[in-house]
N, C-alpha and C positions, 0 to 999 in steps of 0.2 A: 720170799724166797728163803729157805734154809740153806746157808752154806757153812762150810768147815775153810778155815783160813790155817795156814802154816805159821804157828808164832814161835817165839825163840824157846818156849817150854813146852812146844808140840802144839796139839789141835787147839783153835780156838772155835768155839762155836758160835755162829753169829746170824745175823737176820738182814738180808739186803732187799731194800725196796726202792723203786724209782718210777718217777712219771716217763711217759711214753719218750720224750726227749729231754733229759735233762742238761741243764744248761751248768750244773757244778756238780759236785759230790761233797759229803762229809761223813766222817767217823763221829758217831755217838756214843759217848761213853757213860756207863751207869754209877751209881754211887756205890760206898764202901764195901767192898767183898766181905768183910769181917760183920757187917751189920745188916744183912739180906738184900744186899742191892744185885740186881741181876738185870741184863739186858731187857727184862719185861717190867720193869719198874715204870709206874704210872706215869711219873715226870719225865722219865728218859722216853717213853714212849710218845708223850705230849710233845715234846722236844724236835723229836724225829719228825713227827709228822708236820710242826710247824715249818721244819726246814725245807720238806717235799714241798707244801704249798707256794714255797718261793722257787719251786723250779728245781730243787737239788734230789739226787739220789742219796739215800742214807745207807748206812752199814751200823747197824748196833752190833756188839757182840759181848761175849762173856769174859773178863778178865781170866787167867790164869786160874784154875783151882775152883772157878764158879760153874755150876751146871755140868755141861759134858766137856768143858775146856780142862785142856791138862794141865799139871802143875801145880803149885801153891802159892800162897799169899807171899808177896816179897816187898813189903811195906813201902811200894810206890815205884821202887827202881825197876824191878821187871815188868810191872804195869804199864809204865811209861813205852816199854820196849813191845809190848803187847800193842799199843796204840800206834808205834810206828809201823809195825807189821800190818795192822788195819789198813793205813795210809798206803803203804805198797800195794796191798789188794787193789786197793781202788783206782790206783794209777795204772795197774793192768788191767782193768777192766774198764776203765775210761780213760784211756791216753789222751793226752791235751785238756781236758777238763781239770779245772781249778779243783784243789781237794783242801776242804776246810777240816778245822777239829773242834768239835762241842762235846759239852758234857755236862752232868750235873753233879754238884755236891764234890765227893772225891775224884767223881770223872771230870768236872770242871778244871781241878787241880792237874789230872793227867792230860787234859787236853792242852791245857796251857805248857806241862814239860814237853810234851812231844811237839804240840804246835809251834811252840816260838821255835824250837830247835831245829824242825825240819825245813830248808830253805824253801820248798814249793809249795807250803801251806802260807795262804796270804793272809789269814787273820783267825782268831780264836773266839768263840761264842761260848760263855759260862752263864749256868744256871744254879742259883745257889752256891755262889763261892763261900767255900768255908774257911775264912782266915785261921780260924783256931785251930783246924786239922793240923797241921804241921807247920813248925817254924819255917818261912821262907815262901810261903804261898803269897803272902801280899807284893814280897820283892819280885817274884817272877810275874806278878800281874802289872806290877809298875814296869817293870825291865823289859818285858817283851817289845820288840823294834816292829810290833806289826799291830794293827787295829785290833783291839780287844771289846767284845761287848758283854756287858755283864747284866743279868737279869735277878735280881735279888727282891726276897721277900720282905715285906714292912717289919715284921716281928721274928726275922731268922734269928734262931738261938746260936749260930755260928760265926755270925757276923752281921750286924745291923747295917743298913743302908750308909749310914754316915762313916762306918768305918772302912767300908768297901770305898767311899768316895775319896775319903783320905789315904787309901791304898794307893789309888789310882793316881792322886795328884803329882804332877812333875812327870808323867810318861811323854817320852819322844814322839810316841806314834799316838793316832786318835782313840779315843776311847768313850764309851757311852755305858751310863748307868741308868737302868729302868725299873722302878720301884712298884712292886704286886700289892697293892695295899690290903691289908687284913690278913695276909697269908703268912705261915710259920715256913721252916725251912722246908718241910716236905711238899707244900703247895697244895695239900689235902682240901682245903678251903677254898681253895680259888683256881683250879685245874683250866677252865677255858680263859681266865684272864691270863694265867700263864702262857697257853699257847699263843694267845695274841700277842703278848709281849716279846716271846721268841720269835715269831713270824716277823714282828718290825725289827726286831734288834738282827735278824738274819738280812733283810733287806737294806737294813743301814751298814752293815758289814759290806755287802756286795758293792755298794756304792763308794765305802771308804777305802776299800783296798786299792792299790796301784793298778 
């Protein structure tokens, strides 16, 4: 179902999908707006579908300045606020259900930024965590006081699995890293494997969260 949310910069174009009786909900964030990222990105679509297969309602949306969403790119600052607005919409739509944050690439960073800061969010699911995207991404992934699951491509150009593993070391809350063999950052070669891994990661998060 297509919906319009009210974000800090105006309208946010979104797509809401849910099973008959969802047991949780999740915002799913797309990759970098400056590099063609939209809510229809193939990996974002697979991530959302994997979440729904675990019983969750999903809300994919276009960040400010993408598609029909108002505003313009804001270097990640305003985009994190967009995620908070999407989480608030889910809270109104599903009062009482836990709300998770998930995302792919740039969207994974935004999911961390917003999800770790909003008290009601029990954890974060990251697909293709791009550590080289911005200084501080690794610190956020390690320092988040909530469970974080990461699904990473074996040959990811923006952070190899070993780099992600090092970034997660020493975290106070539970962490899980799953590697999709043979895949590069966009997961074009391994979409079914990506979806399976994302579903398993979501199932783990549901168990790991307090």
